[in-house]
N, CA, C and O atoms as a MOPAC input file, in Angstrom:
PM7 MOZYME 1SCF
protein

 N    -15.70400 1     7.13300 1    -8.20800 1
 C    -14.51400 1     8.30900 1    -8.00200 1
 C    -13.96500 1     7.75600 1    -7.24200 1
 O    -14.39600 1     6.96700 1    -6.40000 1
 N    -12.31100 1     8.31100 1    -7.56300 1
 C    -11.56700 1     7.40300 1    -6.20800 1
 C    -10.60000 1     8.69500 1    -5.92300 1
 O    -10.04700 1     9.52600 1    -6.64300 1
 N    -10.67000 1     8.45100 1    -4.51800 1
 C    -10.07400 1    10.08900 1    -4.02900 1
 C     -9.00100 1     9.06600 1    -2.72700 1
 O     -9.46800 1     8.86700 1    -1.60600 1
 N     -7.57500 1     8.52100 1    -3.12400 1
 C     -7.30500 1     8.29800 1    -2.22600 1
 C     -5.79100 1     9.13200 1    -1.59900 1
 O     -4.88100 1     9.63300 1    -2.25900 1
 N     -5.96000 1     9.03900 1    -0.03900 1
 C     -5.20000 1     9.71800 1     0.91400 1
 C     -3.67900 1     8.45300 1     1.21500 1
 O     -3.64000 1     7.22300 1     1.24500 1
 N     -2.94300 1     9.19700 1     1.33400 1
 C     -1.78000 1     7.65400 1     2.07000 1
 C     -0.93600 1     8.97900 1     3.15700 1
 O     -0.54500 1    10.13100 1     2.96400 1
 N     -0.96200 1     7.75300 1     4.65600 1
 C     -0.31600 1     8.44400 1     5.52000 1
 C      1.02000 1     7.53400 1     6.18100 1
 O      1.41100 1     6.79900 1     5.27400 1
 N      1.50600 1     7.41000 1     6.91000 1
 C      2.30100 1     6.88400 1     8.05200 1
 C      3.59500 1     6.61800 1     7.77500 1
 O      4.36500 1     5.88500 1     8.39500 1
 N      3.80800 1     7.33000 1     6.69500 1
 C      5.04600 1     7.18600 1     5.96600 1
 C      6.35900 1     7.37900 1     6.98100 1
 O      5.98600 1     7.14300 1     8.13000 1
 N      8.22500 1     7.84400 1     6.91500 1
 C      9.06100 1     7.96000 1     7.93000 1
 C      9.92600 1     7.50000 1     8.13900 1
 O     10.44100 1     6.68600 1     7.37200 1
 N     10.29200 1     7.75800 1     8.97700 1
 C     12.32100 1     7.33000 1     9.81400 1
 C     12.39500 1     6.60600 1     9.89000 1
 O     11.35600 1     6.45200 1    10.53100 1
 N     12.95300 1     5.23800 1     9.78700 1
 C     13.45500 1     4.32000 1    10.48700 1
 C     14.28100 1     3.59100 1    10.54400 1
 O     15.08900 1     3.46900 1     9.62300 1
 N     14.33500 1     2.76900 1    11.82300 1
 C     16.34200 1     2.08500 1    11.67400 1
 C     15.53600 1     0.48300 1    11.10200 1
 O     14.49400 1    -0.17000 1    11.04300 1
 N     16.77400 1     0.53700 1    10.82600 1
 C     16.83600 1    -1.89500 1    10.40900 1
 C     16.15400 1    -2.07700 1    11.37600 1
 O     16.23700 1    -1.51700 1    12.47000 1
 N     15.26200 1    -3.06400 1    10.94900 1
 C     14.65900 1    -3.80600 1    12.02600 1
 C     13.33700 1    -3.09100 1    12.69400 1
 O     12.72000 1    -3.48200 1    13.68500 1
 N     13.06700 1    -1.91200 1    11.86200 1
 C     11.49900 1    -1.46300 1    13.26500 1
 C     10.46800 1    -1.34400 1    11.95200 1
 O     10.76200 1    -1.47300 1    10.76300 1
 N      8.94800 1    -1.00800 1    12.65100 1
 C      7.65900 1    -1.30500 1    11.99600 1
 C      7.78900 1    -0.05800 1    11.57400 1
 O      8.57500 1     0.73900 1    12.08600 1
 N      6.79600 1     0.28300 1    10.31200 1
 C      6.13600 1     1.30200 1     9.96500 1
 C      4.01300 1     0.82700 1     9.78300 1
 O      3.62000 1    -0.33100 1     9.64300 1
 N      3.40100 1     1.62700 1     9.82400 1
 C      2.11200 1     1.44100 1     9.23200 1
 C      1.71100 1     2.21700 1     8.72500 1
 O      1.36800 1     3.31100 1     9.17300 1
 N      1.64600 1     1.69800 1     7.31700 1
 C      1.04100 1     2.95100 1     6.38500 1
 C     -0.89800 1     2.64600 1     6.04000 1
 O     -1.35200 1     1.50200 1     6.02400 1
 N     -1.75800 1     3.87000 1     5.80400 1
 C     -2.05000 1     3.70000 1     5.73500 1
 C     -2.81300 1     4.31100 1     4.67400 1
 O     -2.28100 1     5.22600 1     4.04600 1
 N     -4.16500 1     3.88200 1     4.33700 1
 C     -4.53300 1     4.83500 1     2.89700 1
 C     -6.11500 1     4.65100 1     2.78300 1
 O     -6.70600 1     3.57100 1     2.75400 1
 N     -6.87300 1     6.35900 1     2.70500 1
 C     -8.07200 1     5.89700 1     3.20300 1
 C     -8.81500 1     6.46500 1     1.74800 1
 O     -8.15200 1     7.33300 1     1.18000 1
 N     -9.88800 1     6.14400 1     1.19400 1
 C    -10.61500 1     6.71300 1    -0.29200 1
 C    -11.73300 1     7.15200 1     0.22700 1
 O    -12.57400 1     6.45600 1     0.79600 1
 N    -11.78600 1     8.68100 1    -0.01000 1
 C    -12.83000 1     9.12700 1     0.36800 1
 C    -13.71800 1     9.65300 1    -0.77600 1
 O    -14.32300 1    10.72000 1    -0.87600 1
 N    -13.64800 1     8.87900 1    -1.38800 1
 C    -14.46700 1     8.45000 1    -2.91900 1
 C    -15.57100 1     7.78900 1    -2.45300 1
 O    -15.58300 1     6.57000 1    -2.28800 1
 N    -17.16700 1     9.02700 1    -2.07100 1
 C    -18.37000 1     8.48200 1    -1.83100 1
 C    -18.98800 1     7.23700 1    -2.63400 1
 O    -19.56200 1     6.22100 1    -2.24100 1
 N    -18.63200 1     7.73300 1    -3.97100 1
 C    -19.22400 1     6.30600 1    -4.56800 1
 C    -18.87000 1     5.78100 1    -5.45700 1
 O    -19.32000 1     5.70100 1    -6.60000 1
 N    -17.60600 1     5.18400 1    -4.74800 1
 C    -16.53400 1     4.43200 1    -5.37900 1
 C    -17.02300 1     2.51200 1    -5.18200 1
 O    -17.30300 1     2.15400 1    -4.03800 1
 N    -17.05900 1     1.84700 1    -5.89500 1
 C    -17.24100 1     0.03400 1    -5.62700 1
 C    -15.17800 1    -0.24500 1    -5.73100 1
 O    -14.21200 1     0.03600 1    -6.44100 1
 N    -15.47600 1    -0.82900 1    -4.70900 1
 C    -14.05300 1    -1.66900 1    -4.69400 1
 C    -13.52600 1    -2.84000 1    -5.36100 1
 O    -13.70200 1    -3.83700 1    -4.66200 1
 N    -12.99600 1    -3.06300 1    -6.36000 1
 C    -12.41500 1    -4.65500 1    -6.82800 1
 C    -11.37300 1    -4.83400 1    -5.90900 1
 O    -11.53300 1    -5.74700 1    -5.09800 1
 N    -10.29200 1    -4.14200 1    -5.84400 1
 C     -9.25400 1    -4.83700 1    -5.18400 1
 C     -8.40700 1    -3.27700 1    -4.46500 1
 O     -8.73300 1    -2.13600 1    -4.79400 1
 N     -7.62300 1    -3.51600 1    -3.75000 1
 C     -6.96200 1    -2.16700 1    -3.25400 1
 C     -5.34700 1    -2.34800 1    -2.75700 1
 O     -4.98700 1    -2.70500 1    -1.63500 1
 N     -4.49400 1    -2.00900 1    -3.88500 1
 C     -3.23000 1    -2.34400 1    -3.26300 1
 C     -2.63800 1    -1.40700 1    -2.59500 1
 O     -3.18100 1    -0.57500 1    -1.86800 1
 N     -0.75900 1    -1.60500 1    -2.98800 1
 C      0.14700 1    -0.65000 1    -2.45900 1
 C      1.93400 1    -1.16500 1    -3.13600 1
 O      2.59700 1    -2.17400 1    -2.89300 1
 N      2.14700 1    -0.31300 1    -3.77000 1
 C      3.01800 1    -0.24900 1    -4.27300 1
 C      4.57300 1     0.83800 1    -4.35600 1
 O      4.20500 1     1.87400 1    -3.80300 1
 N      5.42400 1     0.94600 1    -4.60300 1
 C      6.37400 1     1.76700 1    -4.16900 1
 C      7.24000 1     1.65200 1    -5.20500 1
 O      7.39900 1     0.60200 1    -5.82800 1
 N      7.94500 1     2.90400 1    -5.47900 1
 C      9.18300 1     3.31100 1    -6.26400 1
 C     10.50500 1     3.99100 1    -5.11400 1
 O     10.24700 1     4.69100 1    -4.13500 1
 N     11.66200 1     3.64200 1    -5.47200 1
 C     12.80300 1     4.04500 1    -4.88600 1
 C     13.68300 1     4.64300 1    -5.92300 1
 O     13.60300 1     4.20300 1    -7.07000 1
 N     14.59300 1     5.69100 1    -5.61300 1
 C     14.62600 1     7.10600 1    -6.93300 1
 C     15.66500 1     5.78100 1    -7.63300 1
 O     16.16600 1     4.74800 1    -7.18900 1
 N     15.64800 1     6.23800 1    -8.48700 1
 C     16.05000 1     5.46800 1   -10.01400 1
 C     15.32400 1     3.80800 1    -9.93000 1
 O     16.20800 1     3.06000 1    -9.51200 1
 N     14.68700 1     3.42600 1   -10.05900 1
 C     13.78500 1     2.13600 1   -10.07400 1
 C     12.42800 1     2.47100 1   -10.44400 1
 O     11.58400 1     3.30500 1   -10.11400 1
 N     12.49900 1     1.84100 1   -10.97300 1
 C     10.50300 1     1.81800 1   -12.05000 1
 C      9.62500 1     1.12700 1   -10.60900 1
 O     10.19700 1     0.53000 1    -9.69800 1
 N      7.91500 1     1.41800 1   -10.69300 1
 C      7.25700 1     1.14900 1    -9.68700 1
 C      6.96400 1    -0.34100 1    -9.49800 1
 O      6.72000 1    -1.01100 1   -10.50000 1
 N      6.97100 1    -0.92200 1    -8.25700 1
 C      6.93500 1    -2.35400 1    -8.51700 1
 C      6.08400 1    -2.38200 1    -7.26000 1
 O      6.04200 1    -1.51100 1    -6.39000 1
 N      5.00600 1    -4.21800 1    -7.33500 1
 C      4.27800 1    -4.09300 1    -6.94600 1
 C      4.53000 1    -4.69300 1    -5.72100 1
 O      5.50600 1    -5.44000 1    -5.78900 1
 N      4.00700 1    -4.64300 1    -4.61100 1
 C      4.04200 1    -4.83900 1    -2.64200 1
 C      2.81700 1    -5.99200 1    -2.42600 1
 O      2.96600 1    -7.21300 1    -2.47800 1
 N      1.16900 1    -5.01300 1    -2.08800 1
 C      0.85200 1    -5.65200 1    -1.63000 1
 C     -0.58800 1    -5.53700 1    -2.10900 1
 O     -0.72000 1    -4.36100 1    -2.45100 1
 N     -1.61400 1    -6.12400 1    -2.28000 1
 C     -2.38000 1    -6.15700 1    -2.78400 1
 C     -3.59400 1    -7.21400 1    -2.12200 1
 O     -3.30000 1    -8.39900 1    -1.96200 1
 N     -4.89100 1    -6.73800 1    -1.77000 1
 C     -6.35500 1    -7.42800 1    -0.93500 1
 C     -7.39500 1    -7.02200 1    -2.34900 1
 O     -7.91400 1    -6.04300 1    -2.88600 1
 N     -7.30200 1    -8.17400 1    -2.46400 1
 C     -9.29300 1    -8.26300 1    -3.21100 1
 C    -10.55700 1    -7.73100 1    -2.53500 1
 O    -10.67900 1    -7.90400 1    -1.32200 1
 N    -11.47700 1    -7.11500 1    -3.20900 1
 C    -12.53800 1    -6.20400 1    -2.11100 1
 C    -13.53300 1    -6.97300 1    -1.38900 1
 O    -13.99100 1    -6.81500 1    -0.25700 1
 N    -13.88200 1    -8.25300 1    -2.71300 1
 C    -14.71200 1    -8.98800 1    -2.34800 1
 C    -14.56900 1   -10.69900 1    -1.17100 1
 O    -15.53400 1   -11.41300 1    -0.89600 1
 N    -13.36500 1   -10.89700 1    -0.78500 1
 C    -12.68500 1   -11.90500 1    -0.12800 1
 C    -12.01300 1   -12.10600 1    -0.57300 1
 O    -11.85200 1   -11.51500 1    -1.64000 1
 N    -10.95800 1   -13.19300 1    -0.11100 1
 C     -9.54000 1   -14.47000 1    -0.75000 1
 C     -8.89200 1   -13.15800 1     0.21400 1
 O     -9.12700 1   -12.27000 1     1.03300 1
 N     -7.66400 1   -14.00300 1    -0.81500 1
 C     -6.63100 1   -14.50300 1    -0.50700 1
 C     -5.25000 1   -12.77000 1    -0.28300 1
 O     -5.11600 1   -12.33200 1    -1.42600 1
 N     -4.64500 1   -12.15100 1     0.42500 1
 C     -4.32600 1   -11.05800 1     0.35300 1
 C     -2.36600 1   -11.96700 1    -1.16200 1
 O     -1.89900 1   -13.09400 1    -1.33000 1
 N     -2.07700 1   -10.73400 1    -1.67400 1
 C     -1.09600 1   -10.88800 1    -2.81100 1
 C      0.01900 1    -9.92100 1    -2.18100 1
 O      0.03600 1    -8.77400 1    -1.73200 1
 N      0.93800 1   -10.95800 1    -2.37200 1
 C      2.35800 1   -10.03700 1    -1.68000 1
 C      3.50900 1   -10.26100 1    -2.93800 1
 O      3.65600 1   -11.19800 1    -3.72300 1
 N      4.16900 1    -9.12100 1    -2.78700 1
 C      5.64300 1    -9.83900 1    -3.66900 1
 C      6.42600 1   -10.64200 1    -2.88000 1
 O      6.74900 1   -10.41100 1    -1.71500 1
 N      6.83200 1   -11.94400 1    -3.79700 1
 C      7.59500 1   -12.47700 1    -3.02500 1
 C      8.69300 1   -12.40300 1    -1.63100 1
 O      8.97300 1   -13.13400 1    -0.68000 1
 N      9.10600 1   -11.05900 1    -2.15300 1
 C     10.59000 1   -10.84900 1    -1.46700 1
 C      9.78500 1   -10.65900 1    -0.14500 1
 O     10.11200 1   -11.21100 1     0.90500 1
 N      8.96400 1   -10.03200 1    -0.24500 1
 C      8.12000 1    -9.03100 1     1.47600 1
 C      7.27600 1    -9.98100 1     2.05300 1
 O      6.99000 1    -9.61400 1     3.19200 1
 N      6.83000 1   -10.89200 1     1.80200 1
 C      6.32800 1   -12.13200 1     2.05100 1
 C      6.80400 1   -12.64400 1     3.77400 1
 O      7.92800 1   -12.99300 1     4.13400 1
 N      5.77100 1   -12.56200 1     4.47100 1
 C      6.40600 1   -12.61400 1     5.82300 1
 C      6.77100 1   -11.00600 1     6.46400 1
 O      6.29400 1   -10.87400 1     7.59100 1
 N      7.26100 1   -10.19900 1     6.13200 1
 C      7.13300 1    -8.74600 1     6.69900 1
 C      6.34400 1    -8.02700 1     6.48100 1
 O      6.16100 1    -6.97800 1     7.10000 1
 N      5.43100 1    -8.60600 1     5.15700 1
 C      4.18800 1    -6.97300 1     5.93000 1
 C      2.97000 1    -7.58400 1     5.63400 1
 O      2.85000 1    -8.64800 1     5.02700 1
 N      2.03200 1    -6.86500 1     6.08900 1
 C      1.17000 1    -7.69100 1     5.67600 1
 C     -0.04500 1    -6.29600 1     5.02300 1
 O      0.24500 1    -5.10700 1     4.89100 1
 N     -1.14600 1    -6.84000 1     4.77200 1
 C     -2.17900 1    -5.70300 1     3.95400 1
 C     -2.99800 1    -6.26000 1     4.84400 1
 O     -3.06000 1    -7.47600 1     5.02600 1
 N     -3.92800 1    -5.09300 1     5.67900 1
 C     -5.25400 1    -5.71400 1     5.60300 1
 C     -6.32400 1    -4.26700 1     5.11100 1
 O     -6.00700 1    -3.38400 1     4.31500 1
 N     -7.56900 1    -4.39000 1     5.83700 1
 C     -8.59700 1    -3.36200 1     5.63300 1
 C     -9.83100 1    -2.43600 1     6.59400 1
 O    -10.15200 1    -2.86700 1     7.70200 1
 N    -10.14100 1    -1.79800 1     6.31900 1
 C    -11.51100 1    -2.31900 1     6.54800 1
 C    -12.84800 1    -1.73500 1     5.82700 1
 O    -13.11800 1    -0.54000 1     5.70300 1
 N    -13.25900 1    -2.31900 1     5.58900 1
 C    -14.79800 1    -2.29500 1     4.74200 1
 C    -15.40200 1    -0.96700 1     5.01200 1
 O    -15.74400 1    -0.42200 1     3.96200 1
 N    -15.71500 1    -0.06400 1     6.38900 1
 C    -16.70900 1     0.09900 1     6.43500 1
 C    -15.92200 1     1.60600 1     5.55300 1
 O    -16.34900 1     2.28300 1     4.61800 1
 N    -14.57200 1     1.70200 1     6.39500 1
 C    -14.08000 1     3.44400 1     5.65000 1
 C    -13.44400 1     3.27700 1     4.80700 1
 O    -12.70600 1     4.20200 1     4.47100 1
 N    -13.42400 1     2.23100 1     4.18500 1
 C    -12.59100 1     1.75500 1     2.39500 1
 C    -11.51600 1     2.56600 1     2.89200 1
 O    -11.34900 1     3.76300 1     2.65700 1
 N    -10.82200 1     1.83800 1     3.57700 1
 C     -9.02000 1     1.81600 1     4.74300 1
 C     -8.76200 1     0.91800 1     3.70700 1
 O     -9.58700 1     0.39300 1     2.95900 1
 N     -6.81400 1     0.70200 1     3.73100 1
 C     -6.47500 1    -0.07800 1     3.51200 1
 C     -5.18700 1     0.10000 1     4.50300 1
 O     -4.61800 1     1.16100 1     4.76100 1
 N     -4.89300 1    -1.11600 1     4.96100 1
 C     -3.21100 1    -0.46600 1     6.00900 1
 C     -2.40100 1    -1.70000 1     5.29600 1
 O     -2.81000 1    -2.65600 1     4.63700 1
 N     -1.20800 1    -1.33200 1     5.65700 1
 C      0.08300 1    -2.10400 1     4.98400 1
 C      0.72200 1    -2.04900 1     6.54900 1
 O      0.17800 1    -1.24000 1     7.30000 1
 N      1.77600 1    -2.80700 1     7.06400 1
 C      1.64000 1    -3.07600 1     8.24400 1
 C      3.17600 1    -3.79700 1     8.33300 1
 O      3.40100 1    -4.96500 1     8.65100 1
 N      4.33000 1    -2.58300 1     7.89600 1
 C      5.83200 1    -3.00900 1     7.41700 1
 C      6.68000 1    -3.60500 1     8.77100 1
 O      6.67400 1    -2.81700 1     9.71700 1
 N      7.10000 1    -4.34200 1     8.90000 1
 C      7.89400 1    -5.29700 1     9.92900 1
 C      8.86400 1    -5.51000 1     9.02100 1
 O      8.93600 1    -5.49900 1     7.79200 1
 N      9.89400 1    -5.79000 1    10.30000 1
 C     11.66200 1    -6.26400 1    10.17200 1
 C     11.90600 1    -5.70100 1     9.30400 1
 O     12.31200 1    -6.48300 1     8.44400 1
 N     11.90800 1    -4.27400 1     8.81700 1
 C     12.09200 1    -3.22100 1     8.09600 1
 C     14.35200 1    -3.08600 1     7.54600 1
 O     15.48200 1    -3.08100 1     8.03300 1
 N     13.68900 1    -3.02000 1     6.43300 1
 C     15.31500 1    -3.44200 1     5.55800 1
 C     15.47800 1    -1.96700 1     4.46400 1
 O     14.55400 1    -1.56900 1     3.75600 1
 N     17.00100 1    -1.24300 1     4.54200 1
 C     17.42500 1    -0.79800 1     3.78200 1
 C     16.76800 1    -0.48700 1     2.68900 1
 O     15.90900 1     0.39400 1     2.66600 1
 N     17.05300 1    -1.06100 1     1.85900 1
 C     16.19500 1    -1.91000 1     0.12200 1
 C     14.25800 1    -1.37000 1     0.28400 1
 O     13.47600 1    -1.17900 1    -0.64700 1
 N     14.02800 1    -1.27200 1     1.55100 1
 C     12.97200 1    -1.59400 1     1.37300 1
 C     12.40200 1     0.59800 1     1.50600 1
 O     11.29300 1     1.13000 1     1.56100 1
 N     13.52200 1     1.06000 1     1.50500 1
 C     13.10500 1     3.06000 1     1.34600 1
 C     12.65100 1     3.33500 1    -0.08400 1
 O     13.55700 1     3.05300 1    -0.86800 1
 N     11.86100 1     3.66200 1    -0.51900 1
 C     10.89500 1     4.42000 1    -1.68300 1
 C      9.74600 1     4.88000 1    -1.10500 1
 O      9.19300 1     4.73400 1    -0.01500 1
 N      9.58400 1     5.32400 1    -1.86400 1
 C      7.83100 1     6.09800 1    -1.96300 1
 C      7.11400 1     5.26200 1    -1.61300 1
 O      7.43000 1     4.18900 1    -2.12800 1
 N      6.10000 1     5.18400 1    -0.84200 1
 C      4.87400 1     4.17400 1    -1.11600 1
 C      3.53900 1     4.38900 1    -1.45100 1
 O      3.07600 1     5.19800 1    -0.64600 1
 N      2.27000 1     3.85400 1    -2.69400 1
 C      2.05900 1     4.69400 1    -3.23800 1
 C      0.76300 1     3.08300 1    -2.88600 1
 O      0.89800 1     1.87600 1    -2.68400 1
 N     -0.92900 1     4.52900 1    -3.04400 1
 C     -1.80900 1     3.32600 1    -3.15200 1
 C     -2.44500 1     3.55700 1    -3.96500 1
 O     -2.65600 1     4.51400 1    -4.71000 1
 N     -3.01300 1     1.97600 1    -3.72500 1
 C     -3.81100 1     1.78600 1    -5.16100 1
 C     -4.82800 1     1.95000 1    -5.17100 1
 O     -5.35000 1     2.51400 1    -4.20900 1
 N     -5.69800 1     1.46700 1    -6.43500 1
 C     -7.50200 1     1.44900 1    -6.06000 1
 C     -8.15700 1     0.70500 1    -7.41700 1
 O     -8.73400 1     1.37300 1    -8.27400 1
 N     -8.03600 1    -0.44500 1    -7.49600 1
 C     -8.76800 1    -0.96000 1    -8.50800 1
 C    -10.66900 1    -0.58400 1    -8.46300 1
 O    -11.26700 1    -1.31600 1    -7.67400 1
 N    -11.24200 1     0.08100 1    -8.95200 1
 C    -12.73900 1    -0.01600 1    -9.19000 1
 C    -13.40700 1    -1.04400 1   -10.06900 1
 O    -12.87800 1    -1.67300 1   -10.98600 1
 N    -14.57200 1    -1.11200 1    -9.67200 1
 C    -15.43100 1    -2.44600 1   -10.06800 1
 C    -15.31100 1    -2.22400 1   -11.40500 1
 O    -15.26900 1    -1.06800 1   -11.82400 1
 N    -15.24300 1    -3.25200 1   -12.20900 1
 C    -15.71400 1    -2.64800 1   -13.75300 1
 C    -14.54500 1    -2.43900 1   -14.70600 1
 O    -14.46700 1    -2.95700 1   -15.82000 1
 N    -13.61500 1    -1.60300 1   -14.14000 1
 C    -12.67100 1    -0.82000 1   -14.76100 1
 C    -11.52700 1    -2.15200 1   -14.50300 1
 O    -11.56100 1    -3.15900 1   -13.79600 1
 N    -10.64600 1    -1.64500 1   -15.35100 1
 C     -9.06700 1    -2.55300 1   -15.42900 1
 C     -8.29500 1    -1.10000 1   -15.04300 1
 O     -7.18400 1    -1.48400 1   -14.67700 1
 N     -8.31100 1     0.00900 1   -14.96400 1
 C     -7.35000 1     1.28400 1   -14.59100 1
 C     -7.59200 1     1.31700 1   -13.20800 1
 O     -8.30200 1     0.41900 1   -12.75300 1
 N     -7.18600 1     2.09200 1   -12.51700 1
 C     -6.89300 1     2.32100 1   -11.05500 1
 C     -6.22200 1     3.59900 1   -10.54700 1
 O     -5.16500 1     3.83100 1   -11.13500 1
 N     -6.60000 1     4.59300 1    -9.49600 1
 C     -6.13200 1     5.68900 1    -9.20200 1
 C     -5.32100 1     5.29300 1    -8.06500 1
 O     -5.21400 1     4.11500 1    -7.72200 1
 N     -4.78900 1     6.19100 1    -7.51700 1
 C     -3.45700 1     6.48800 1    -6.94500 1
 C     -3.46200 1     7.52400 1    -6.21300 1
 O     -4.01800 1     8.50000 1    -6.71800 1
 N     -2.92900 1     7.68300 1    -4.94700 1
 C     -2.78000 1     8.32300 1    -4.16200 1
 C     -1.59400 1     9.02200 1    -4.16400 1
 O     -0.72000 1     8.70500 1    -4.97000 1
 N     -1.40400 1    10.06300 1    -3.26500 1
 C      0.26900 1    11.12700 1    -3.76000 1
 C      1.48100 1    10.50400 1    -3.25300 1
 O      2.60900 1    10.98200 1    -3.37400 1
 N      1.23000 1     9.57900 1    -2.76800 1
 C      2.15900 1     8.34000 1    -2.14200 1
 C      3.16800 1     8.86600 1    -0.73900 1
 O      3.17200 1    10.06600 1    -0.46700 1
 N      3.68000 1     8.26500 1    -0.22200 1
 C      4.03500 1     8.40200 1     1.59500 1
 C      5.80500 1     8.15500 1     1.53700 1
 O      6.29900 1     7.40400 1     0.69600 1
 N      6.53500 1     8.80800 1     2.42700 1
 C      7.98100 1     8.53900 1     1.54600 1
 C      8.64200 1     7.78000 1     3.01600 1
 O      8.83000 1     8.37000 1     4.07900 1
 N      8.93400 1     6.26300 1     2.72300 1
 C      9.16300 1     5.49900 1     3.59400 1
 C     10.80600 1     5.95900 1     3.44200 1
 O     11.29900 1     6.28600 1     2.36200 1
 N     11.60000 1     5.91700 1     4.81600 1
 C     12.99500 1     6.01300 1     4.68000 1
 C     13.60200 1     4.86600 1     5.90700 1
 O     13.61900 1     4.98500 1     7.13200 1
 N     13.97800 1     3.97000 1     5.20400 1
 C     15.02200 1     3.04700 1     6.38600 1
 C     16.31300 1     3.19800 1     6.14800 1
 O     16.91300 1     3.27500 1     5.07600 1
 N     16.87800 1     3.25100 1     7.79600 1
 C     18.47200 1     3.71700 1     8.03200 1
 C     18.81500 1     2.68800 1     8.79700 1
 O     18.20600 1     2.09700 1     9.68900 1
 N     20.11600 1     2.51700 1     8.22600 1
 C     20.88900 1     1.27100 1     8.22100 1
 C     21.30300 1     1.68100 1    10.19900 1
 O     22.00400 1     0.91100 1    10.85600 1

């Protein structure tokens, strides 16, 4: 069962920071991976970052390495996205995704708006 809720979006100036949170309240979900995607108006959804729940390194979109950091809380089934040095091009709706173990599909949250002003 996947029940994702994102929070932490808002309005920030270029160079600022935001920390997005995503909590999976689905009691019986066993997680293979969690991650973040984003979608700007007129553009398709794109990958931001992901973290395998069993360990190993995080994965990032190449253009975001060094600015964004994904982390997790295994006790609460939460994942976070620390966004630093934000740019106007980072403006988008950010979606949390969860891939359950044994499934090729993913569950999605409702999204949280991030707006970066110049």
